[in-house]
N, CA, C and O atoms as a printed pandas DataFrame, in Angstrom:
     atom_number atom_name residue_name chain_id  residue_number  x_coord  y_coord  z_coord
0              1         N          MET        A               1   56.913    7.828  -26.332
1              2        CA          MET        A               1   56.324    9.153  -26.331
2              3         C          MET        A               1   56.108    9.662  -24.904
3              4         O          MET        A               1   56.006   10.871  -24.698
4              5         N          ALA        A               2   56.037    8.765  -23.918
5              6        CA          ALA        A               2   55.757    9.173  -22.546
6              7         C          ALA        A               2   56.834   10.085  -21.981
7              8         O          ALA        A               2   56.541   10.916  -21.121
8              9         N          ASN        A               3   58.063    9.951  -22.438
9             10        CA          ASN        A               3   59.153   10.767  -21.921
10            11         C          ASN        A               3   59.571   11.865  -22.900
11            12         O          ASN        A               3   60.689   12.372  -22.812
12            13         N          THR        A               4   58.710   12.230  -23.811
13            14        CA          THR        A               4   59.006   13.258  -24.798
14            15         C          THR        A               4   58.926   14.640  -24.149
15            16         O          THR        A               4   57.992   14.930  -23.401
16            17         N          LEU        A               5   59.897   15.473  -24.437
17            18        CA          LEU        A               5   59.884   16.855  -23.957
18            19         C          LEU        A               5   58.981   17.687  -24.859
19            20         O          LEU        A               5   58.873   17.412  -26.055
20            21         N          TYR        A               6   58.338   18.691  -24.301
21            22        CA          TYR        A               6   57.494   19.579  -25.108
22            23         C          TYR        A               6   58.305   20.211  -26.233
23            24         O          TYR        A               6   57.815   20.360  -27.353
24            25         N          ALA        A               7   59.544   20.582  -25.931
25            26        CA          ALA        A               7   60.404   21.225  -26.934
26            27         C          ALA        A               7   60.658   20.305  -28.127
27            28         O          ALA        A               7   60.851   20.779  -29.247
28            29         N          ASP        A               8   60.660   18.995  -27.893
29            30        CA          ASP        A               8   60.889   18.043  -28.988
30            31         C          ASP        A               8   59.723   18.008  -29.981
31            32         O          ASP        A               8   59.873   17.489  -31.088
32            33         N          LEU        A               9   58.585   18.544  -29.603
33            34        CA          LEU        A               9   57.404   18.524  -30.466
34            35         C          LEU        A               9   57.251   19.789  -31.310
35            36         O          LEU        A               9   56.379   19.852  -32.177
36            37         N          ILE        A              10   58.074   20.773  -31.070
37            38        CA          ILE        A              10   57.952   22.046  -31.782
38            39         C          ILE        A              10   58.031   21.848  -33.292
39            40         O          ILE        A              10   57.212   22.400  -34.026
40            41         N          ASP        A              11   58.999   21.074  -33.766
41            42        CA          ASP        A              11   59.146   20.858  -35.212
42            43         C          ASP        A              11   57.941   20.134  -35.811
43            44         O          ASP        A              11   57.662   20.275  -37.002
44            45         N          GLU        A              12   57.226   19.358  -34.989
45            46        CA          GLU        A              12   56.019   18.660  -35.456
46            47         C          GLU        A              12   54.848   19.637  -35.606
47            48         O          GLU        A              12   53.989   19.460  -36.469
48            49         N          VAL        A              13   54.825   20.659  -34.764
49            50        CA          VAL        A              13   53.691   21.579  -34.698
50            51         C          VAL        A              13   53.846   22.777  -35.642
51            52         O          VAL        A              13   52.872   23.186  -36.275
52            53         N          LEU        A              14   55.032   23.337  -35.745
53            54        CA          LEU        A              14   55.246   24.572  -36.517
54            55         C          LEU        A              14   54.710   24.526  -37.948
55            56         O          LEU        A              14   54.126   25.519  -38.381
56            57         N          PRO        A              15   54.868   23.442  -38.712
57            58        CA          PRO        A              15   54.356   23.445  -40.085
58            59         C          PRO        A              15   52.835   23.612  -40.176
59            60         O          PRO        A              15   52.318   23.941  -41.243
60            61         N          HIS        A              16   52.125   23.394  -39.093
61            62        CA          HIS        A              16   50.665   23.467  -39.098
62            63         C          HIS        A              16   50.136   24.818  -38.602
63            64         O          HIS        A              16   48.924   25.017  -38.520
64            65         N          LEU        A              17   51.032   25.731  -38.276
65            66        CA          LEU        A              17   50.625   27.031  -37.768
66            67         C          LEU        A              17   50.666   28.080  -38.874
67            68         O          LEU        A              17   51.560   28.068  -39.721
68            69         N          ALA        A              18   49.692   28.985  -38.858
69            70        CA          ALA        A              18   49.634   30.049  -39.865
70            71         C          ALA        A              18   50.768   31.048  -39.646
71            72         O          ALA        A              18   51.414   31.487  -40.597
72            73         N          ALA        A              19   51.000   31.398  -38.394
73            74        CA          ALA        A              19   52.093   32.314  -38.071
74            75         C          ALA        A              19   53.291   31.483  -37.624
75            76         O          ALA        A              19   53.196   30.261  -37.513
76            77         N          ASP        A              20   54.392   32.128  -37.373
77            78        CA          ASP        A              20   55.592   31.429  -36.920
78            79         C          ASP        A              20   55.967   31.976  -35.546
79            80         O          ASP        A              20   56.884   32.789  -35.432
80            81         N          PRO        A              21   55.246   31.525  -34.478
81            82        CA          PRO        A              21   55.540   32.048  -33.142
82            83         C          PRO        A              21   56.903   31.551  -32.654
83            84         O          PRO        A              21   57.482   30.618  -33.209
84            85         N          SER        A              22   57.385   32.191  -31.620
85            86        CA          SER        A              22   58.674   31.795  -31.051
86            87         C          SER        A              22   58.572   30.398  -30.444
87            88         O          SER        A              22   57.478   29.924  -30.138
88            89         N          ASP        A              23   59.703   29.754  -30.276
89            90        CA          ASP        A              23   59.723   28.415  -29.694
90            91         C          ASP        A              23   59.110   28.371  -28.286
91            92         O          ASP        A              23   58.347   27.449  -27.997
92            93         N          PRO        A              24   59.413   29.334  -27.397
93            94        CA          PRO        A              24   58.798   29.280  -26.066
94            95         C          PRO        A              24   57.270   29.387  -26.105
95            96         O          PRO        A              24   56.583   28.727  -25.326
96            97         N          VAL        A              25   56.745   30.207  -26.999
97            98        CA          VAL        A              25   55.283   30.340  -27.122
98            99         C          VAL        A              25   54.681   29.035  -27.628
99           100         O          VAL        A              25   53.652   28.585  -27.125
100          101         N          THR        A              26   55.318   28.434  -28.612
101          102        CA          THR        A              26   54.835   27.167  -29.170
102          103         C          THR        A              26   54.922   26.069  -28.116
103          104         O          THR        A              26   53.998   25.268  -27.972
104          105         N          GLU        A              27   56.026   26.030  -27.382
105          106        CA          GLU        A              27   56.200   25.018  -26.341
106          107         C          GLU        A              27   55.129   25.149  -25.264
107          108         O          GLU        A              27   54.584   24.144  -24.807
108          109         N          LEU        A              28   54.826   26.370  -24.858
109          110        CA          LEU        A              28   53.786   26.602  -23.856
110          111         C          LEU        A              28   52.417   26.158  -24.391
111          112         O          LEU        A              28   51.626   25.572  -23.651
112          113         N          ALA        A              29   52.141   26.429  -25.645
113          114        CA          ALA        A              29   50.874   26.008  -26.244
114          115         C          ALA        A              29   50.776   24.477  -26.286
115          116         O          ALA        A              29   49.709   23.914  -26.041
116          117         N          ILE        A              30   51.874   23.818  -26.592
117          118        CA          ILE        A              30   51.887   22.346  -26.597
118          119         C          ILE        A              30   51.618   21.821  -25.190
119          120         O          ILE        A              30   50.815   20.906  -25.005
120          121         N          LYS        A              31   52.291   22.404  -24.202
121          122        CA          LYS        A              31   52.095   21.977  -22.809
122          123         C          LYS        A              31   50.636   22.138  -22.392
123          124         O          LYS        A              31   50.056   21.224  -21.805
124          125         N          ARG        A              32   50.042   23.286  -22.688
125          126        CA          ARG        A              32   48.639   23.521  -22.326
126          127         C          ARG        A              32   47.710   22.528  -23.024
127          128         O          ARG        A              32   46.728   22.075  -22.434
128          129         N          SER        A              33   48.017   22.191  -24.271
129          130        CA          SER        A              33   47.200   21.221  -25.010
130          131         C          SER        A              33   47.288   19.830  -24.394
131          132         O          SER        A              33   46.286   19.123  -24.290
132          133         N          VAL        A              34   48.478   19.447  -23.993
133          134        CA          VAL        A              34   48.673   18.139  -23.361
134          135         C          VAL        A              34   47.919   18.084  -22.035
135          136         O          VAL        A              34   47.253   17.091  -21.743
136          137         N          ILE        A              35   48.016   19.137  -21.236
137          138        CA          ILE        A              35   47.310   19.186  -19.951
138          139         C          ILE        A              35   45.802   19.105  -20.170
139          140         O          ILE        A              35   45.123   18.340  -19.484
140          141         N          GLU        A              36   45.274   19.866  -21.100
141          142        CA          GLU        A              36   43.839   19.844  -21.382
142          143         C          GLU        A              36   43.390   18.470  -21.879
143          144         O          GLU        A              36   42.340   17.970  -21.474
144          145         N          PHE        A              37   44.187   17.868  -22.753
145          146        CA          PHE        A              37   43.859   16.533  -23.259
146          147         C          PHE        A              37   43.792   15.519  -22.115
147          148         O          PHE        A              37   42.834   14.751  -22.030
148          149         N          CYS        A              38   44.780   15.508  -21.251
149          150        CA          CYS        A              38   44.793   14.557  -20.132
150          151         C          CYS        A              38   43.622   14.804  -19.188
151          152         O          CYS        A              38   42.977   13.860  -18.732
152          153         N          LYS        A              39   43.350   16.075  -18.894
153          154        CA          LYS        A              39   42.257   16.426  -17.974
154          155         C          LYS        A              39   40.911   15.971  -18.516
155          156         O          LYS        A              39   40.099   15.420  -17.772
156          157         N          ASP        A              40   40.667   16.193  -19.789
157          158        CA          ASP        A              40   39.357   15.907  -20.364
158          159         C          ASP        A              40   39.174   14.447  -20.788
159          160         O          ASP        A              40   38.048   13.949  -20.802
160          161         N          SER        A              41   40.248   13.766  -21.129
161          162        CA          SER        A              41   40.120   12.397  -21.646
162          163         C          SER        A              41   40.281   11.321  -20.585
163          164         O          SER        A              41   39.900   10.172  -20.811
164          165         N          TRP        A              42   40.837   11.671  -19.436
165          166        CA          TRP        A              42   41.156   10.717  -18.373
166          167         C          TRP        A              42   42.093    9.626  -18.869
167          168         O          TRP        A              42   42.074    8.511  -18.347
168          169         N          VAL        A              43   42.909    9.930  -19.862
169          170        CA          VAL        A              43   43.813    8.935  -20.435
170          171         C          VAL        A              43   44.961    8.593  -19.475
171          172         O          VAL        A              43   45.491    7.482  -19.517
172          173         N          TRP        A              44   45.343    9.530  -18.621
173          174        CA          TRP        A              44   46.430    9.283  -17.669
174          175         C          TRP        A              44   45.807    8.853  -16.350
175          176         O          TRP        A              44   45.267    9.677  -15.612
176          177         N          ARG        A              45   45.883    7.565  -16.058
177          178        CA          ARG        A              45   45.277    6.996  -14.853
178          179         C          ARG        A              45   46.343    6.770  -13.787
179          180         O          ARG        A              45   47.516    6.551  -14.091
180          181         N          PHE        A              46   45.911    6.828  -12.549
181          182        CA          PHE        A              46   46.820    6.688  -11.414
182          183         C          PHE        A              46   46.111    5.924  -10.308
183          184         O          PHE        A              46   44.954    6.197   -9.990
184          185         N          ILE        A              47   46.816    4.970   -9.731
185          186        CA          ILE        A              47   46.276    4.227   -8.591
186          187         C          ILE        A              47   47.179    4.531   -7.393
187          188         O          ILE        A              47   48.288    4.005   -7.300
188          189         N          PRO        A              48   46.703    5.381   -6.477
189          190        CA          PRO        A              48   47.510    5.709   -5.291
190          191         C          PRO        A              48   47.715    4.474   -4.414
191          192         O          PRO        A              48   47.007    3.476   -4.552
192          193         N          ASP        A              49   48.682    4.555   -3.525
193          194        CA          ASP        A              49   48.895    3.480   -2.565
194          195         C          ASP        A              49   47.641    3.291   -1.721
195          196         O          ASP        A              49   46.931    4.247   -1.413
196          197         N          VAL        A              50   47.385    2.047   -1.358
197          198        CA          VAL        A              50   46.246    1.736   -0.482
198          199         C          VAL        A              50   46.508    2.404    0.872
199          200         O          VAL        A              50   47.636    2.414    1.365
200          201         N          GLN        A              51   45.452    2.957    1.458
201          202        CA          GLN        A              51   45.600    3.683    2.718
202          203         C          GLN        A              51   44.863    2.975    3.843
203          204         O          GLN        A              51   43.894    2.250    3.618
204          205         N          ASP        A              52   45.345    3.201    5.057
205          206        CA          ASP        A              52   44.685    2.659    6.247
206          207         C          ASP        A              52   43.478    3.518    6.594
207          208         O          ASP        A              52   43.505    4.738    6.432
208          209         N          LEU        A              53   42.431    2.879    7.066
209          210        CA          LEU        A              53   41.242    3.586    7.549
210          211         C          LEU        A              53   41.429    3.844    9.037
211          212         O          LEU        A              53   41.798    2.940    9.786
212          213         N          SER        A              54   41.175    5.075    9.466
213          214        CA          SER        A              54   41.303    5.446   10.870
214          215         C          SER        A              54   39.973    5.939   11.399
215          216         O          SER        A              54   39.347    6.820   10.811
216          217         N          SER        A              55   39.548    5.370   12.503
217          218        CA          SER        A              55   38.305    5.791   13.141
218          219         C          SER        A              55   38.361    7.284   13.457
219          220         O          SER        A              55   39.345    7.774   14.010
220          221         N          GLY        A              56   37.303    7.997   13.102
221          222        CA          GLY        A              56   37.231    9.420   13.384
222          223         C          GLY        A              56   37.973   10.309   12.398
223          224         O          GLY        A              56   38.028   11.524   12.584
224          225         N          VAL        A              57   38.547    9.719   11.349
225          226        CA          VAL        A              57   39.268   10.496   10.337
226          227         C          VAL        A              57   38.572   10.291    9.006
227          228         O          VAL        A              57   38.454    9.159    8.535
228          229         N          ASN        A              58   38.104   11.385    8.385
229          230        CA          ASN        A              58   37.406   11.206    7.112
230          231         C          ASN        A              58   38.119   11.833    5.917
231          232         O          ASN        A              58   37.645   11.689    4.790
232          233         N          GLU        A              59   39.241   12.523    6.121
233          234        CA          GLU        A              59   39.965   13.132    5.013
234          235         C          GLU        A              59   41.229   12.330    4.711
235          236         O          GLU        A              59   42.028   12.047    5.604
236          237         N          TYR        A              60   41.400   11.963    3.420
237          238        CA          TYR        A              60   42.540   11.150    2.995
238          239         C          TYR        A              60   43.171   11.765    1.757
239          240         O          TYR        A              60   42.489   12.056    0.775
240          241         N          ASP        A              61   44.489   11.960    1.818
241          242        CA          ASP        A              61   45.218   12.609    0.724
242          243         C          ASP        A              61   45.330   11.701   -0.492
243          244         O          ASP        A              61   45.363   10.477   -0.365
244          245         N          LEU        A              62   45.389   12.312   -1.674
245          246        CA          LEU        A              62   45.486   11.567   -2.922
246          247         C          LEU        A              62   46.932   11.342   -3.364
247          248         O          LEU        A              62   47.223   10.316   -3.980
248          249         N          ASP        A              63   47.841   12.267   -3.070
249          250        CA          ASP        A              63   49.267   12.144   -3.390
250          251         C          ASP        A              63   49.556   11.714   -4.823
251          252         O          ASP        A              63   50.087   10.624   -5.035
252          253         N          PRO        A              64   49.221   12.547   -5.815
253          254        CA          PRO        A              64   49.563   12.209   -7.207
254          255         C          PRO        A              64   51.072   12.297   -7.424
255          256         O          PRO        A              64   51.782   12.866   -6.595
256          257         N          PRO        A              65   51.562   11.743   -8.522
257          258        CA          PRO        A              65   52.998   11.848   -8.811
258          259         C          PRO        A              65   53.426   13.305   -8.956
259          260         O          PRO        A              65   52.612   14.181   -9.249
260          261         N          ALA        A              66   54.712   13.545   -8.745
261          262        CA          ALA        A              66   55.255   14.905   -8.880
262          263         C          ALA        A              66   54.949   15.462  -10.266
263          264         O          ALA        A              66   55.112   14.771  -11.272
264          265         N          GLY        A              67   54.508   16.708  -10.307
265          266        CA          GLY        A              67   54.217   17.364  -11.571
266          267         C          GLY        A              67   52.829   17.075  -12.121
267          268         O          GLY        A              67   52.494   17.528  -13.215
268          269         N          ALA        A              68   52.018   16.329  -11.380
269          270        CA          ALA        A              68   50.667   15.984  -11.844
270          271         C          ALA        A              68   49.627   16.491  -10.857
271          272         O          ALA        A              68   49.904   16.643   -9.667
272          273         N          ASP        A              69   48.443   16.747  -11.358
273          274        CA          ASP        A              69   47.304   17.111  -10.530
274          275         C          ASP        A              69   46.185   16.125  -10.806
275          276         O          ASP        A              69   46.071   15.604  -11.915
276          277         N          VAL        A              70   45.361   15.867   -9.806
277          278        CA          VAL        A              70   44.219   14.978   -9.992
278          279         C          VAL        A              70   43.137   15.725  -10.751
279          280         O          VAL        A              70   42.722   16.813  -10.351
280          281         N          SER        A              71   42.684   15.136  -11.845
281          282        CA          SER        A              71   41.603   15.708  -12.642
282          283         C          SER        A              71   40.258   15.219  -12.131
283          284         O          SER        A              71   39.305   15.991  -12.029
284          285         N          ALA        A              72   40.185   13.926  -11.809
285          286        CA          ALA        A              72   38.930   13.342  -11.329
286          287         C          ALA        A              72   39.222   12.050  -10.583
287          288         O          ALA        A              72   40.188   11.348  -10.882
288          289         N          ILE        A              73   38.379   11.750   -9.614
289          290        CA          ILE        A              73   38.427   10.451   -8.943
290          291         C          ILE        A              73   37.559    9.511   -9.759
291          292         O          ILE        A              73   36.400    9.819  -10.037
292          293         N          ILE        A              74   38.102    8.381  -10.141
293          294        CA          ILE        A              74   37.351    7.410  -10.937
294          295         C          ILE        A              74   36.551    6.492  -10.020
295          296         O          ILE        A              74   35.367    6.250  -10.253
296          297         N          ASP        A              75   37.200    5.984   -8.979
297          298        CA          ASP        A              75   36.464    5.183   -8.006
298          299         C          ASP        A              75   37.204    5.133   -6.684
299          300         O          ASP        A              75   38.416    5.336   -6.617
300          301         N          VAL        A              76   36.433    4.854   -5.620
301          302        CA          VAL        A              76   36.971    4.680   -4.271
302          303         C          VAL        A              76   36.326    3.433   -3.705
303          304         O          VAL        A              76   35.116    3.235   -3.813
304          305         N          GLN        A              77   37.159    2.588   -3.096
305          306        CA          GLN        A              77   36.646    1.372   -2.476
306          307         C          GLN        A              77   37.119    1.291   -1.033
307          308         O          GLN        A              77   38.233    1.696   -0.702
308          309         N          LEU        A              78   36.253    0.762   -0.185
309          310        CA          LEU        A              78   36.578    0.511    1.209
310          311         C          LEU        A              78   36.399   -0.974    1.442
311          312         O          LEU        A              78   35.289   -1.494    1.322
312          313         N          ASP        A              79   37.473   -1.658    1.774
313          314        CA          ASP        A              79   37.447   -3.121    1.930
314          315         C          ASP        A              79   36.906   -3.790    0.666
315          316         O          ASP        A              79   36.125   -4.738    0.749
316          317         N          ASN        A              80   37.318   -3.299   -0.495
317          318        CA          ASN        A              80   36.906   -3.817   -1.812
318          319         C          ASN        A              80   35.425   -3.618   -2.126
319          320         O          ASN        A              80   34.902   -4.236   -3.053
320          321         N          VAL        A              81   34.755   -2.776   -1.376
321          322        CA          VAL        A              81   33.353   -2.432   -1.640
322          323         C          VAL        A              81   33.324   -1.008   -2.181
323          324         O          VAL        A              81   33.793   -0.094   -1.504
324          325         N          PRO        A              82   32.786   -0.792   -3.385
325          326        CA          PRO        A              82   32.752    0.563   -3.957
326          327         C          PRO        A              82   31.929    1.529   -3.105
327          328         O          PRO        A              82   30.843    1.201   -2.627
328          329         N          LEU        A              83   32.481    2.721   -2.934
329          330        CA          LEU        A              83   31.751    3.797   -2.263
330          331         C          LEU        A              83   31.094    4.655   -3.333
331          332         O          LEU        A              83   31.611    4.783   -4.443
332          333         N          LYS        A              84   29.949    5.244   -2.992
333          334        CA          LYS        A              84   29.218    6.076   -3.945
334          335         C          LYS        A              84   29.666    7.530   -3.823
335          336         O          LYS        A              84   29.800    8.048   -2.715
336          337         N          PRO        A              85   29.898    8.191   -4.962
337          338        CA          PRO        A              85   30.247    9.620   -4.899
338          339         C          PRO        A              85   29.012   10.462   -4.597
339          340         O          PRO        A              85   27.935   10.209   -5.137
340          341         N          ARG        A              86   29.167   11.448   -3.748
341          342        CA          ARG        A              86   28.077   12.355   -3.408
342          343         C          ARG        A              86   28.646   13.762   -3.234
343          344         O          ARG        A              86   29.825   13.933   -2.924
344          345         N          THR        A              87   27.802   14.750   -3.434
345          346        CA          THR        A              87   28.222   16.129   -3.196
346          347         C          THR        A              87   28.088   16.441   -1.712
347          348         O          THR        A              87   27.364   15.761   -0.987
348          349         N          VAL        A              88   28.789   17.470   -1.272
349          350        CA          VAL        A              88   28.679   17.902    0.117
350          351         C          VAL        A              88   27.240   18.317    0.413
351          352         O          VAL        A              88   26.724   18.024    1.492
352          353         N          ALA        A              89   26.589   18.994   -0.529
353          354        CA          ALA        A              89   25.193   19.419   -0.331
354          355         C          ALA        A              89   24.285   18.205   -0.120
355          356         O          ALA        A              89   23.416   18.228    0.751
356          357         N          TRP        A              90   24.480   17.151   -0.908
357          358        CA          TRP        A              90   23.665   15.940   -0.762
358          359         C          TRP        A              90   23.898   15.312    0.605
359          360         O          TRP        A              90   22.947   14.917    1.280
360          361         N          LEU        A              91   25.151   15.219    1.010
361          362        CA          LEU        A              91   25.464   14.633    2.322
362          363         C          LEU        A              91   24.843   15.451    3.446
363          364         O          LEU        A              91   24.280   14.889    4.385
364          365         N          ASN        A              92   24.942   16.784    3.356
365          366        CA          ASN        A              92   24.345   17.639    4.396
366          367         C          ASN        A              92   22.840   17.443    4.491
367          368         O          ASN        A              92   22.273   17.464    5.584
368          369         N          GLU        A              93   22.193   17.251    3.348
369          370        CA          GLU        A              93   20.738   17.097    3.328
370          371         C          GLU        A              93   20.284   15.714    3.801
371          372         O          GLU        A              93   19.294   15.595    4.523
372          373         N          HIS        A              94   21.007   14.674    3.391
373          374        CA          HIS        A              94   20.546   13.306    3.645
374          375         C          HIS        A              94   21.186   12.612    4.844
375          376         O          HIS        A              94   20.632   11.643    5.363
376          377         N          ILE        A              95   22.342   13.096    5.289
377          378        CA          ILE        A              95   23.028   12.452    6.415
378          379         C          ILE        A              95   23.474   13.534    7.405
379          380         O          ILE        A              95   24.645   13.911    7.436
380          381         N          PRO        A              96   22.545   14.020    8.199
381          382        CA          PRO        A              96   22.913   15.043    9.188
382          383         C          PRO        A              96   24.035   14.522   10.100
383          384         O          PRO        A              96   23.992   13.376   10.549
384          385         N          GLY        A              97   25.006   15.346   10.362
385          386        CA          GLY        A              97   26.108   14.959   11.242
386          387         C          GLY        A              97   27.133   14.048   10.588
387          388         O          GLY        A              97   27.927   13.421   11.288
388          389         N          TRP        A              98   27.134   13.959    9.271
389          390        CA          TRP        A              98   28.054   13.037    8.593
390          391         C          TRP        A              98   29.519   13.355    8.867
391          392         O          TRP        A              98   30.373   12.476    8.757
392          393         N          LYS        A              99   29.817   14.605    9.224
393          394        CA          LYS        A              99   31.203   14.992    9.505
394          395         C          LYS        A              99   31.632   14.661   10.932
395          396         O          LYS        A              99   32.828   14.593   11.218
396          397         N          THR        A             100   30.672   14.455   11.826
397          398        CA          THR        A             100   31.016   14.321   13.242
398          399         C          THR        A             100   30.508   13.048   13.906
399          400         O          THR        A             100   31.049   12.645   14.936
400          401         N          VAL        A             101   29.489   12.405   13.351
401          402        CA          VAL        A             101   28.914   11.212   13.981
402          403         C          VAL        A             101   29.468    9.955   13.301
403          404         O          VAL        A             101   29.208    9.728   12.119
404          405         N          PRO        A             102   30.231    9.135   14.042
405          406        CA          PRO        A             102   30.797    7.922   13.446
406          407         C          PRO        A             102   29.713    6.921   13.024
407          408         O          PRO        A             102   28.717    6.731   13.722
408          409         N          ALA        A             103   29.929    6.292   11.876
409          410        CA          ALA        A             103   29.004    5.284   11.345
410          411         C          ALA        A             103   29.717    4.529   10.226
411          412         O          ALA        A             103   30.871    4.815    9.907
412          413         N          ALA        A             104   29.024    3.572    9.642
413          414        CA          ALA        A             104   29.588    2.807    8.526
414          415         C          ALA        A             104   29.721    3.712    7.296
415          416         O          ALA        A             104   28.765    4.383    6.909
416          417         N          VAL        A             105   30.882    3.725    6.699
417          418        CA          VAL        A             105   31.156    4.577    5.539
418          419         C          VAL        A             105   30.504    3.980    4.297
419          420         O          VAL        A             105   30.653    2.790    4.020
420          421         N          LYS        A             106   29.775    4.823    3.544
421          422        CA          LYS        A             106   29.111    4.392    2.319
422          423         C          LYS        A             106   29.395    5.323    1.144
423          424         O          LYS        A             106   29.158    4.955   -0.007
424          425         N          TYR        A             107   29.904    6.533    1.424
425          426        CA          TYR        A             107   30.040    7.553    0.400
426          427         C          TYR        A             107   31.407    8.223    0.478
427          428         O          TYR        A             107   32.134    8.086    1.462
428          429         N          TYR        A             108   31.733    8.952   -0.586
429          430        CA          TYR        A             108   32.892    9.830   -0.567
430          431         C          TYR        A             108   32.530   11.106   -1.322
431          432         O          TYR        A             108   31.617   11.127   -2.148
432          433         N          THR        A             109   33.268   12.163   -1.015
433          434        CA          THR        A             109   33.084   13.433   -1.691
434          435         C          THR        A             109   34.437   14.111   -1.818
435          436         O          THR        A             109   35.440   13.622   -1.296
436          437         N          GLN        A             110   34.459   15.230   -2.509
437          438        CA          GLN        A             110   35.665   16.035   -2.652
438          439         C          GLN        A             110   35.292   17.500   -2.589
439          440         O          GLN        A             110   34.237   17.908   -3.075
440          441         N          VAL        A             111   36.170   18.289   -1.985
441          442        CA          VAL        A             111   36.025   19.739   -2.035
442          443         C          VAL        A             111   37.215   20.357   -2.752
443          444         O          VAL        A             111   37.215   21.550   -3.058
444          445         N          ASP        A             112   38.237   19.536   -3.019
445          446        CA          ASP        A             112   39.398   19.956   -3.794
446          447         C          ASP        A             112   40.021   18.719   -4.435
447          448         O          ASP        A             112   39.525   17.608   -4.249
448          449         N          THR        A             113   41.093   18.902   -5.180
449          450        CA          THR        A             113   41.709   17.773   -5.873
450          451         C          THR        A             113   42.834   17.137   -5.073
451          452         O          THR        A             113   43.521   16.254   -5.587
452          453         N          ALA        A             114   43.040   17.556   -3.840
453          454        CA          ALA        A             114   44.129   17.030   -3.028
454          455         C          ALA        A             114   43.717   15.867   -2.137
455          456         O          ALA        A             114   44.571   15.124   -1.655
456          457         N          GLN        A             115   42.404   15.700   -1.910
457          458        CA          GLN        A             115   41.967   14.656   -0.988
458          459         C          GLN        A             115   40.544   14.217   -1.273
459          460         O          GLN        A             115   39.787   14.887   -1.976
460          461         N          ILE        A             116   40.203   13.059   -0.700
461          462        CA          ILE        A             116   38.809   12.624   -0.686
462          463         C          ILE        A             116   38.323   12.717    0.756
463          464         O          ILE        A             116   39.115   12.694    1.698
464          465         N          ILE        A             117   37.014   12.820    0.905
465          466        CA          ILE        A             117   36.408   12.863    2.231
466          467         C          ILE        A             117   35.401   11.724    2.300
467          468         O          ILE        A             117   34.486   11.644    1.480
468          469         N          LEU        A             118   35.576   10.836    3.290
469          470        CA          LEU        A             118   34.655    9.723    3.460
470          471         C          LEU        A             118   33.455   10.169    4.282
471          472         O          LEU        A             118   33.559   11.047    5.138
472          473         N          ALA        A             119   32.316    9.547    4.006
473          474        CA          ALA        A             119   31.096    9.904    4.733
474          475         C          ALA        A             119   30.268    8.650    4.970
475          476         O          ALA        A             119   30.183    7.788    4.095
476          477         N          PRO        A             120   29.664    8.544    6.135
477          478        CA          PRO        A             120   29.893    9.354    7.334
478          479         C          PRO        A             120   31.300    9.111    7.905
479          480         O          PRO        A             120   32.109    8.379    7.336
480          481         N          LEU        A             121   31.550    9.745    9.032
481          482        CA          LEU        A             121   32.835    9.624    9.710
482          483         C          LEU        A             121   33.099    8.150   10.022
483          484         O          LEU        A             121   32.243    7.495   10.616
484          485         N          PRO        A             122   34.261    7.611    9.636
485          486        CA          PRO        A             122   34.539    6.187    9.892
486          487         C          PRO        A             122   34.453    5.833   11.378
487          488         O          PRO        A             122   34.872    6.604   12.241
488          489         N          ASP        A             123   33.901    4.652   11.655
489          490        CA          ASP        A             123   33.724    4.222   13.040
490          491         C          ASP        A             123   34.629    3.060   13.441
491          492         O          ASP        A             123   34.421    2.457   14.494
492          493         N          TYR        A             124   35.635    2.735   12.615
493          494        CA          TYR        A             124   36.579    1.672   12.968
494          495         C          TYR        A             124   37.916    1.901   12.264
495          496         O          TYR        A             124   38.025    2.714   11.347
496          497         N          ASN        A             125   38.927    1.164   12.715
497          498        CA          ASN        A             125   40.262    1.204   12.111
498          499         C          ASN        A             125   40.468   -0.059   11.290
499          500         O          ASN        A             125   39.983   -1.131   11.649
500          501         N          GLN        A             126   41.195    0.078   10.181
501          502        CA          GLN        A             126   41.568   -1.103    9.408
502          503         C          GLN        A             126   42.747   -0.775    8.512
503          504         O          GLN        A             126   42.786    0.267    7.858
504          505         N          SER        A             127   43.702   -1.684    8.496
505          506        CA          SER        A             127   44.879   -1.510    7.642
506          507         C          SER        A             127   44.523   -1.786    6.192
507          508         O          SER        A             127   43.692   -2.644    5.891
508          509         N          ALA        A             128   45.163   -1.048    5.304
509          510        CA          ALA        A             128   45.036   -1.245    3.844
510          511         C          ALA        A             128   43.581   -1.388    3.413
511          512         O          ALA        A             128   43.229   -2.332    2.706
512          513         N          ALA        A             129   42.749   -0.463    3.833
513          514        CA          ALA        A             129   41.313   -0.565    3.577
514          515         C          ALA        A             129   40.825    0.317    2.424
515          516         O          ALA        A             129   39.860   -0.038    1.748
516          517         N          ILE        A             130   41.478    1.460    2.190
517          518        CA          ILE        A             130   40.997    2.427    1.201
518          519         C          ILE        A             130   41.819    2.321   -0.072
519          520         O          ILE        A             130   43.029    2.549   -0.065
520          521         N          SER        A             131   41.150    1.974   -1.169
521          522        CA          SER        A             131   41.816    1.961   -2.464
522          523         C          SER        A             131   41.026    2.851   -3.406
523          524         O          SER        A             131   39.819    3.037   -3.252
524          525         N          MET        A             132   41.735    3.398   -4.385
525          526        CA          MET        A             132   41.059    4.295   -5.334
526          527         C          MET        A             132   41.845    4.372   -6.622
527          528         O          MET        A             132   42.991    3.928   -6.705
528          529         N          SER        A             133   41.212    4.937   -7.613
529          530        CA          SER        A             133   41.907    5.257   -8.867
530          531         C          SER        A             133   41.488    6.659   -9.273
531          532         O          SER        A             133   40.379    7.109   -8.985
532          533         N          ALA        A             134   42.407    7.335   -9.949
533          534        CA          ALA        A             134   42.183    8.729  -10.316
534          535         C          ALA        A             134   42.680    8.977  -11.737
535          536         O          ALA        A             134   43.536    8.260  -12.255
536          537         N          ALA        A             135   42.125   10.001  -12.339
537          538        CA          ALA        A             135   42.624   10.491  -13.619
538          539         C          ALA        A             135   43.463   11.719  -13.332
539          540         O          ALA        A             135   43.075   12.580  -12.542
540          541         N          LEU        A             136   44.631   11.796  -13.986
541          542        CA          LEU        A             136   45.541   12.931  -13.764
542          543         C          LEU        A             136   45.520   13.873  -14.941
543          544         O          LEU        A             136   46.222   14.884  -14.934
């Protein structure tokens, strides 16, 4: 079922519809339903490649597979230690200078679905340090 085309599902869906919409309309409705299901259920999980930690760099790209968007970050780990999710407002209130003052990283946040932001600003370099999982 993972490689099923939306168009292949039209014959499965049409008998359950009161009206008989065109195939493109039905296909679009199926696509939207699949996207909503994946977004809300977190059934499609993704583990991005492990990334290097760079001192003074707090933004790291998520790079989902082609045709997918990140729905939610499930977890982020630094050196196999889980980081706590926090909002930007919480970080601004509790960790003044978190964007500019280097320190030990304990938290992560997001302002969009393309990247995570570590907090405070990392104060060291390490290869293969950042691992995470996401729902697509």
